[in-house]
C-alpha positions in Angstrom: 0.0 0.0 0.0 1.1 3.5 -0.8 0.1 6.9 0.7 0.1 10.3 -0.9 -0.6 13.5 1.1 -1.3 16.7 -0.8 -0.3 20.2 0.2 -3.6 21.1 1.9 -2.8 18.5 4.6 -0.5 21.0 6.4 -3.3 23.6 6.3 -5.7 21.3 8.1 -5.6 20.7 11.8 -7.6 17.5 11.9 -5.6 16.0 9.0 -2.3 16.9 10.7 -3.3 15.3 14.0 -5.5 12.4 13.0 -4.4 11.7 9.4 -0.7 11.4 10.3 -1.6 9.0 13.1 -3.7 6.8 10.8 -1.0 6.7 8.1 1.5 5.7 10.7 -0.7 2.8 11.7 -0.6 1.4 8.2 3.1 0.6 8.8 4.1 1.2 5.2 7.3 2.8 4.1 5.6 3.8 0.8 4.7 7.3 2.0 4.8 10.2 -0.4 3.6 13.8 -0.3 3.8 17.2 -2.1 6.9 17.9 -0.1 9.1 16.2 -2.7 7.8 18.5 -5.5 8.4 21.5 -3.3 10.6 22.1 -0.3 12.3 18.8 0.5 15.9 20.2 -0.1 15.1 22.9 2.5 14.4 20.1 5.1 17.5 18.1 4.2 19.7 21.1 4.6 18.1 21.8 8.0 18.5 18.2 9.1 22.2 17.9 8.2 23.3 21.4 9.3 21.0 22.2 12.3 19.7 18.8 13.4 16.0 19.0 12.6 13.8 19.1 9.5 11.8 22.1 10.8 14.8 24.1 11.9 14.3 26.3 8.8 15.8 29.8 8.7 13.2 32.5 8.0 14.1 35.9 6.6 13.6 38.6 9.2 12.1 40.8 6.5 10.8 43.5 8.9 14.3 44.4 10.1 16.6 43.7 7.3 18.5 46.4 5.3 19.5 44.3 2.3 17.5 41.3 1.0 18.8 39.1 -1.8 16.0 36.9 -3.3 16.8 33.9 -5.4 14.3 31.8 -7.3 11.4 33.3 -5.3 8.4 35.5 -6.1 6.9 36.5 -2.8 4.6 39.2 -4.3 2.7 36.3 -5.9 3.3 33.5 -3.3 2.8 35.9 -0.4 6.0 34.4 1.0 6.8 30.7 0.9 8.8 29.3 3.9 8.5 32.9 4.9 4.8 33.4 5.8 4.5 37.2 5.4 1.0 38.8 5.2 1.1 41.9 2.9 4.6 41.0 1.8 4.6 43.6 -1.0 4.4 46.4 1.5 7.0 44.6 3.7 9.4 44.7 0.8 8.7 48.3 0.1 9.3 49.1 3.7 12.9 47.8 3.3 13.4 50.5 0.7 11.6 53.1 2.7 14.1 52.7 5.6 17.0 53.2 3.2 17.7 49.6 2.3 17.3 47.6 -0.9 16.3 44.2 -2.2 17.5 42.4 -5.3 16.0 39.5 -7.3 17.9 36.8 -9.1 15.7 34.7 -11.4 15.5 33.5 -15.0 12.3 35.5 -15.2 11.6 39.2 -14.4 8.9 38.4 -11.9 6.2 40.4 -10.2 8.6 40.8 -7.3 11.4 42.0 -9.6 9.1 44.8 -10.8 9.4 46.6 -7.5 12.9 45.5 -6.7 16.0 47.8 -6.7 17.7 45.5 -9.2 17.1 42.2 -11.1 19.7 39.8 -12.4 18.9 37.0 -14.9 20.4 33.6 -14.1 20.5 30.5 -16.2 18.2 27.8 -14.7 20.1 25.2 -12.6 23.3 27.2 -12.1 22.4 28.8 -8.7 24.9 26.6 -6.9 27.7 28.0 -9.1 26.7 31.5 -8.3 26.6 30.8 -4.5 30.0 29.0 -4.6 31.5 32.1 -6.3 29.9 34.4 -3.7 31.4 32.2 -0.9 34.7 32.3 -2.8 34.6 36.1 -2.8 33.9 36.1 1.0 37.2 34.3 1.6 39.1 36.2 -1.0 38.1 39.5 0.4 38.5 38.4 4.0 34.8 39.1 4.8 34.0 35.8 6.6 32.5 36.3 10.1 30.1 34.0 12.0 29.3 36.6 14.6 27.9 35.3 17.8 28.0 31.7 16.4 31.7 31.6 15.9 32.2 29.0 18.7 29.3 26.9 17.5 30.4 26.2 13.9 32.5 23.3 12.6 34.5 22.7 9.5 35.0 26.4 8.6 38.5 25.7 7.2 37.1 23.0 5.0 34.7 25.4 3.4 37.5 27.7 2.2 39.1 24.8 0.4 35.9 23.6 -1.2 35.1 27.1 -2.7 38.6 28.0 -3.9 38.0 26.7 -7.4 34.9 28.8 -8.0 36.0 32.5 -8.4 33.4 34.7 -10.0 35.3 34.7 -13.3 34.9 30.9 -13.6 31.1 30.9 -13.3 30.1 34.1 -15.1 29.6 32.5 -18.5 27.6 29.6 -17.2 25.4 31.5 -14.9 24.9 34.5 -17.1 25.9 36.9 -14.3 29.2 38.8 -14.8 32.1 38.5 -12.3 31.8 42.2 -11.5 28.2 41.8 -10.7 28.8 38.8 -8.4 31.5 40.7 -6.5 29.2 43.7 -6.2 26.5 41.6 -4.7 28.9 40.3 -2.0 30.2 43.8 -1.3 26.7 45.3 -0.9 25.5 42.3 1.2 28.4 42.6 3.6 28.4 46.4 3.8 24.7 46.5 4.9 24.2 46.4 8.7 21.6 43.7 8.5 21.4 41.4 5.4 19.6 38.2 4.4 19.7 35.8 1.5 16.4 34.1 0.8 15.9 31.3 -1.8 12.8 29.4 -2.6 11.1 27.0 -5.0 12.9 28.2 -8.1 16.2 26.8 -6.7 14.7 23.9 -4.8 13.2 22.3 -7.9 16.3 21.6 -9.9 19.0 19.0 -10.0 21.1 20.7 -7.3 18.3 21.9 -5.0 19.8 20.4 -1.8 23.2 21.7 -2.6 21.8 25.2 -3.2 19.9 25.2 0.1 23.1 24.2 1.9 25.0 27.0 0.2 22.3 29.6 1.1 22.5 28.6 4.8 26.3 28.8 4.5 26.3 32.3 3.0 24.0 33.6 5.7 26.1 31.9 8.4 29.5 33.1 7.1 28.4 36.7 6.8 27.2 36.8 10.4 23.5 36.9 9.4 22.3 33.7 10.8 20.2 33.9 13.9 20.6 37.7 14.1 18.0 40.5 13.8 17.5 41.3 10.1 19.1 38.1 8.9 17.9 34.5 8.7 16.3 33.7 12.0 14.2 30.9 13.6 10.7 31.1 15.0 9.5 30.5 18.6 6.0 29.2 18.0 3.4 28.7 20.8 3.2 25.0 19.9 6.8 23.9 19.2 6.7 20.8 17.0 10.5 20.6 17.3 11.0 20.7 21.0 14.4 20.8 22.8 15.3 17.1 22.6 17.9 16.2 20.1 16.7 13.7 17.5 17.6 10.1 18.1 18.8 9.7 14.5 19.2 11.7 11.3 16.0 11.1 9.3 17.6 10.7 5.9 18.6 7.8 3.7 17.7 5.2 6.4 16.1 3.1 3.6 15.6 3.5 -0.1 13.0 3.0 -2.8 12.7 -0.5 -4.4 13.4 0.4 -8.0 15.6 3.5 -8.3 17.0 3.4 -4.8 16.0 7.0 -4.0 16.6 7.9 -0.3 14.0 8.4 2.4 13.9 11.8 4.0 11.8 12.5 7.1 10.0 9.1 6.6 8.9 9.8 3.1 10.0 8.7 -0.4 10.3 11.1 -3.3 7.1 11.2 -5.3 9.2 11.0 -8.5 9.5 7.3 -7.7 5.8 6.6 -7.2 4.9 5.5 -10.8 7.7 3.0 -11.1 7.0 1.6 -7.7 3.4 0.9 -8.9 4.4 -0.3 -12.4 7.4 -2.5 -11.6 6.4 -6.1 -10.6 8.0 -7.9 -7.7 8.1 -8.1 -4.0 7.0 -4.8 -2.5 5.1 -3.6 -5.6 2.4 -1.0 -4.7 -1.0 -2.4 -5.4 -3.2 0.1 -3.6 -3.1 3.9 -2.8 -4.7 6.2 -0.3 -4.7 9.8 -1.5 -5.3 12.6 1.1 -6.1 16.1 -0.3 -3.8 15.7 -3.3 -3.8 15.5 -7.0 -0.5 13.8 -8.0 -1.7 12.9 -11.4 -1.5 16.6 -12.3 1.1 18.0 -9.8 4.0 15.5 -10.1 6.5 14.8 -12.9 5.6 12.8 -16.0 1.9 12.6 -15.1 1.1 10.5 -18.2 3.1 7.7 -16.7 1.5 8.1 -13.3 -1.9 8.0 -15.0 -1.0 4.7 -16.6 0.2 3.4 -13.2 -3.1 4.3 -11.4 -5.1 2.5 -14.0 -3.4 -0.7 -12.9 -4.0 -0.3 -9.1 -6.3 -2.8 -7.4 -7.7 -0.2 -5.0 -7.7 3.6 -4.5 -9.2 5.5 -1.6 -9.4 9.3 -1.8 -10.1 11.6 1.2 -11.1 14.8 -0.7 -14.2 16.9 -1.4 -13.3 17.4 -5.1 -13.4 14.9 -8.0 -10.1 15.7 -9.7 -7.7 14.1 -12.1 -6.6 11.7 -9.3 -9.7 11.1 -7.3 -11.6 10.1 -10.4 -9.6 6.8 -10.2 -10.8 6.1 -6.6 -13.0 3.2 -5.7 -14.1 5.1 -2.6 -14.1 8.9 -2.0 -14.6 10.1 1.6 -15.4 13.8 1.5 -14.4 15.8 4.6 -16.0 19.2 5.4 -14.9 22.3 3.6 -12.4 24.7 5.2 -15.2 27.0 6.4 -16.8 24.1 8.3 -13.8 23.3 10.5 -11.7 25.0 13.1 -8.0 25.6 12.4 -4.7 26.3 14.1 -1.5 26.5 12.1 0.8 23.8 13.5 3.3 24.0 10.7 3.2 27.6 9.3 3.8 29.2 12.7 7.2 27.6 12.4 7.7 29.5 9.1 6.3 33.0 9.8 8.2 36.3 9.8 6.7 37.1 13.2 5.8 34.9 16.2 2.0 34.6 16.2 -0.8 32.3 17.3 -4.4 32.2 16.3 -7.2 29.7 16.6 -10.0 30.0 14.0 -13.4 28.7 14.9 -15.5 27.0 12.2 -17.6 29.6 10.4 -20.4 27.1 9.7 -21.6 23.9 11.3 -20.7 21.0 9.0 -23.5 19.5 7.0 -25.7 16.9 8.7 -24.4 13.4 8.2 -20.9 14.5 7.1 -17.8 13.4 9.0 -14.9 15.5 10.0 -11.4 14.4 9.1 -10.9 13.4 12.8 -13.9 11.1 12.5 -12.9 9.7 9.1 -9.4 8.8 10.1 -10.4 7.4 13.5 -13.1 5.2 11.9 -10.5 3.9 9.4 -8.1 3.3 12.2 -10.8 1.4 14.1 -11.7 -0.8 11.1 -8.0 -1.6 10.4 -7.1 -2.4 14.0 -5.0 -5.6 14.5 -7.0 -8.9 14.5 -5.7 -9.7 17.9 -7.9 -7.0 19.5 -11.4 -8.1 20.3 -14.4 -6.2 18.9 -15.4 -5.1 22.4 -11.9 -3.8 23.2 -11.8 -1.9 19.8 -15.2 -0.4 20.3 -14.3 0.8 23.9 -11.0 2.3 22.8 -12.7 4.1 19.9 -15.4 5.5 22.1 -13.0 6.7 24.7 -10.6 8.1 22.2 -13.2 10.1 20.3 -14.7 11.5 23.5 -11.5 12.5 25.1 -9.0 13.2 22.4 -10.0 16.1 20.2 -8.0 18.7 18.3 -8.7 21.3 21.0 -7.2 19.0 23.6 -4.1 18.5 21.6 -3.7 22.3 21.2 -4.3 23.0 24.9 -1.6 20.5 25.8 0.8 21.9 23.2 0.4 25.5 24.3 0.7 24.5 28.0 4.1 22.9 27.2 5.2 25.8 25.0 7.3 28.8 25.6 4.5 31.3 26.3 2.5 29.3 28.8 4.0 30.4 32.1 4.0 33.9 33.7 7.2 35.8 32.9 7.8 33.6 29.9 9.4 34.8 26.8 7.9 38.2 25.8 6.2 38.2 29.2 3.2 36.3 27.7 0.9 34.0 29.7 -0.9 32.1 26.9 -3.5 29.3 27.2 -5.7 27.7 24.6 -8.8 28.9 26.4 -7.5 32.4 26.2 -6.4 32.1 22.6 -9.8 30.7 21.5 -11.5 33.9 22.7 -9.2 36.2 20.6 -10.8 36.8 17.2 -7.5 38.0 15.6 -5.2 35.8 17.6 -2.2 37.0 19.6 1.0 38.7 18.4 3.9 37.0 20.2 6.5 39.5 19.0 9.4 39.6 16.5 11.7 36.7 15.8 14.4 36.2 18.5 17.8 34.6 18.4 17.5 30.8 19.2 21.1 29.6 18.9 23.1 28.0 20.4 20.4 26.4 22.5 18.4 25.6 19.4 21.1 23.7 17.6 20.0 20.1 17.6 22.9 18.3 16.0 24.6 15.6 18.0 27.5 17.7 19.2 25.5 20.9 19.5 27.3 22.7 16.7 26.3 23.9 13.2 27.7 21.5 10.6 29.1 23.7 7.9 30.3 20.8 5.7 28.1 17.7 6.0 29.7 14.9 4.0 26.6 14.5 1.8 26.9 18.0 0.4 30.6 17.9 0.1 30.4 14.7 -2.0 27.7 16.2 -4.2 30.1 18.9 -5.4 31.6 16.3 -7.6 28.3 15.9 -9.4 28.1 19.6 -9.9 31.6 19.7 -11.4 30.6 16.9 -13.9 27.5 18.9 -14.9 29.4 22.2 -15.2 33.1 21.6 -16.1 35.4 24.6 -16.0 35.5 24.9 -19.8 32.1 24.9 -21.4 31.3 24.6 -25.1 28.1 26.7 -25.3 27.7 26.1 -29.1 25.5 23.0 -28.6 23.2 24.6 -26.0 20.9 26.2 -28.4 20.8 23.6 -31.2 17.4 22.7 -32.6 15.9 25.6 -30.6 16.6 23.9 -27.3 15.3 25.6 -24.2 15.4 25.1 -20.4 11.9 24.9 -18.9 10.9 26.7 -15.7 7.5 27.0 -14.0 5.6 30.0 -12.7 2.8 30.8 -10.3 -0.3 32.7 -11.4 -1.4 35.4 -8.9 -5.2 34.7 -9.4 -5.2 31.0 -8.7 -3.3 30.7 -5.4 -0.8 28.0 -6.4 -3.6 26.3 -8.4 -6.0 25.9 -5.4 -8.5 28.3 -7.0 -8.7 26.5 -10.4 -11.9 25.0 -9.0 -13.4 28.5 -9.1 -14.7 29.6 -12.5 -14.5 33.2 -11.4 -10.8 32.9 -10.8 -9.9 31.1 -14.1 -12.2 32.9 -16.5 -10.9 35.6 -18.8 -7.7 35.8 -20.8 -5.6 32.7 -21.3 -2.9 32.6 -18.6 -1.6 29.1 -19.4 0.9 30.3 -22.1 4.5 29.5 -23.0 6.6 32.6 -22.2 9.6 33.1 -24.4 12.1 35.9 -25.2 11.7 38.1 -28.4 15.1 36.8 -29.6 13.9 33.2 -29.4 10.5 34.1 -31.0 12.3 35.8 -33.9 14.6 32.8 -34.4 11.6 30.5 -34.5 9.4 32.8 -36.6 6.8 32.9 -33.9 4.2 35.7 -33.3 2.3 36.3 -30.1 -0.5 33.9 -29.5 0.8 31.4 -32.1 0.7 27.7 -31.0 3.9 25.8 -30.5 4.8 22.2 -29.7 7.0 21.7 -26.6 8.8 18.4 -26.4 10.8 16.7 -23.6 12.2 13.2 -23.1 8.9 12.0 -21.6 6.2 13.9 -23.6 4.9 16.8 -25.6 2.2 19.4 -25.4 0.8 22.2 -27.5 0.0 25.7 -26.3 0.0 29.4 -27.2 3.1 31.6 -26.9 3.4 34.9 -25.1 6.5 36.9 -26.0 8.3 39.1 -23.5 11.7 40.4 -22.6 10.8 39.5 -19.0 12.1 36.0 -19.6 15.8 35.1 -20.2 16.8 34.1 -23.7 17.0 30.3 -24.0 14.4 29.8 -21.2 10.7 28.9 -21.6 8.2 29.3 -18.8 4.9 27.4 -18.5 2.7 27.7 -15.3 2.0 24.7 -13.2 -1.4 23.3 -12.0 -3.2 23.5 -15.3 -4.3 20.7 -17.7 -7.8 20.0 -16.5 -9.1 19.6 -20.1 -8.2 15.9 -20.0 -11.1 15.2 -17.6 -13.3 18.3 -17.3 -14.0 17.2 -13.8 -13.6 20.5 -12.0 -16.2 23.1 -11.3 -17.4 24.7 -14.6 -13.9 24.1 -16.0 -15.4 23.2 -19.4 -16.5 26.8 -19.8 -13.0 28.2 -19.0 -9.5 27.8 -20.3 -8.4 24.4 -19.0 -4.8 24.8 -20.2 -2.2 22.1 -20.4 -0.3 20.2 -17.8 3.4 21.2 -17.7 4.0 17.9 -15.9 3.5 16.1 -19.2 7.0 17.5 -19.9 8.7 17.1 -16.6 10.9 14.0 -16.2 10.5 11.6 -13.3 14.2 10.6 -13.9 15.4 14.2 -13.5 15.8 14.6 -9.7 18.0 16.1 -7.1 20.2 13.2 -6.4 20.7 13.9 -2.7 17.0 14.1 -1.7 15.2 12.7 -4.7 13.2 15.9 -5.0 11.7 16.4 -8.4 13.6 18.7 -10.8 10.7 20.6 -12.3 12.9 23.6 -13.3 15.8 23.4 -15.8 14.1 20.6 -17.8 15.6 20.4 -21.4 12.9 20.8 -24.0 12.6 21.6 -27.7 10.2 24.0 -29.3 8.8 23.8 -32.8 6.2 25.9 -34.6 2.9 24.1 -35.3 
């Protein structure tokens, strides 16, 4: 049996508490989620450097003077692993107080339009840029770890690792001049408070884990880790990390059956899911449980996964939509809508730019006869209890559990154990769940505060600057980008590197179910540079065929100098025309699925995270 949990799971209190418990009861290692088409490299870097998957550095955007943004578009995403309401005004506030922020991206994004400066970078070369920036730190004697100087290891090793990457050696490959690289480092170090922030654009390529390690390194070696205005760590009211050091590093403890991809935080990369279903033999997945997810549209090579799902013996979906994945289900168990359930952010309070707590009551009573996710998962757990337990014992345990263990009780216990529960606690707060539940707008718990060295959860209590996994992966980077590069073959046959993009109106594809949000002009287009359009003889709106190793699709072209030459951008989350299952989607532009092009064999080797950016494709005129 396999399990896939979609992104909405972490936005759902009942699913987080009861769903996770149920999936653990299944005792299967075949656990997959949207994490491995998103932020898994962030977690791996946090595990190996700081000791825990949720020890994720968050930009202290409200206090920084200089913000460098790589592969992120917070004006559209509203901050991603940087939960930041009204992020556009927060960015403008940096400029208002005399600071600046700069974007580095293959596309001139919505965030770039209000930035002080934008630099184009060739997809997949972010690690080279960061190595050159680190090289410059050492060459200019700018390295400082600030208050963490006594709590870092392997600093001398880093200087050796980056010595072969001066800015001049990477300029051609990245598309950023050596002088510009040196200026970035100079400005960053000259500012009183600086932070480097990188997100999904750099996570979703072949060297996503390597890049996230290098981002953390750069913030650390400039003295901007765990300091005001730099990359800091949250102090949530319910701390899912705790102070205990993990018993083991949750990475590569076991591997997938076919391609030997590593496990990370008890999950396998979803890029391996199709082959684990299609490949016969011991351990072959024959059944799937899907929770609030649509992997047939949102994961690489979805045509192959579609084929795989057709051969499954059983599929259960916990979802209130019929979508491209749940239409394959034998049984659909629909939970209440978001407005019919209470909520508390267990995960995203660990990722916010300010410490904050809020309990949201359900706006409406759930429909008569419907079951909450707590009830759905507990009923499933009851029905799948071991045979050795008598029916009477199971019934008693179920009744007792459902009466005594509710989400509210979990929250009350979590807050009571948290840092704000006692008088004279941090920020002089005295917080309880009963008190929080009365506050319509929640409680502001203050700005981010330094957490290290106490918050370092590695075995020896020190930040690991050069984990062996990352050091070894530099050899793979060198093979991909040798010192001498023959660029003459890069553009043969009108070859492009594919990247994705978010659409502001559809909230990371969540609102594709709303006709109001998808109607109007066609936003599922292939964005290319005027130079490439001229070379191909393409005019705006003309249809092209885009082909990769695994598939092909046809769509209209949009031409703009907001994209780097040699790069093509297609938004993710579209492609509903294959099924017409979504609300009124037949009357709107259904678009195409970019994951007909993405390659399940193109992954970040360290984590197995899907490489959805930097995919080689060819473009031909129809």
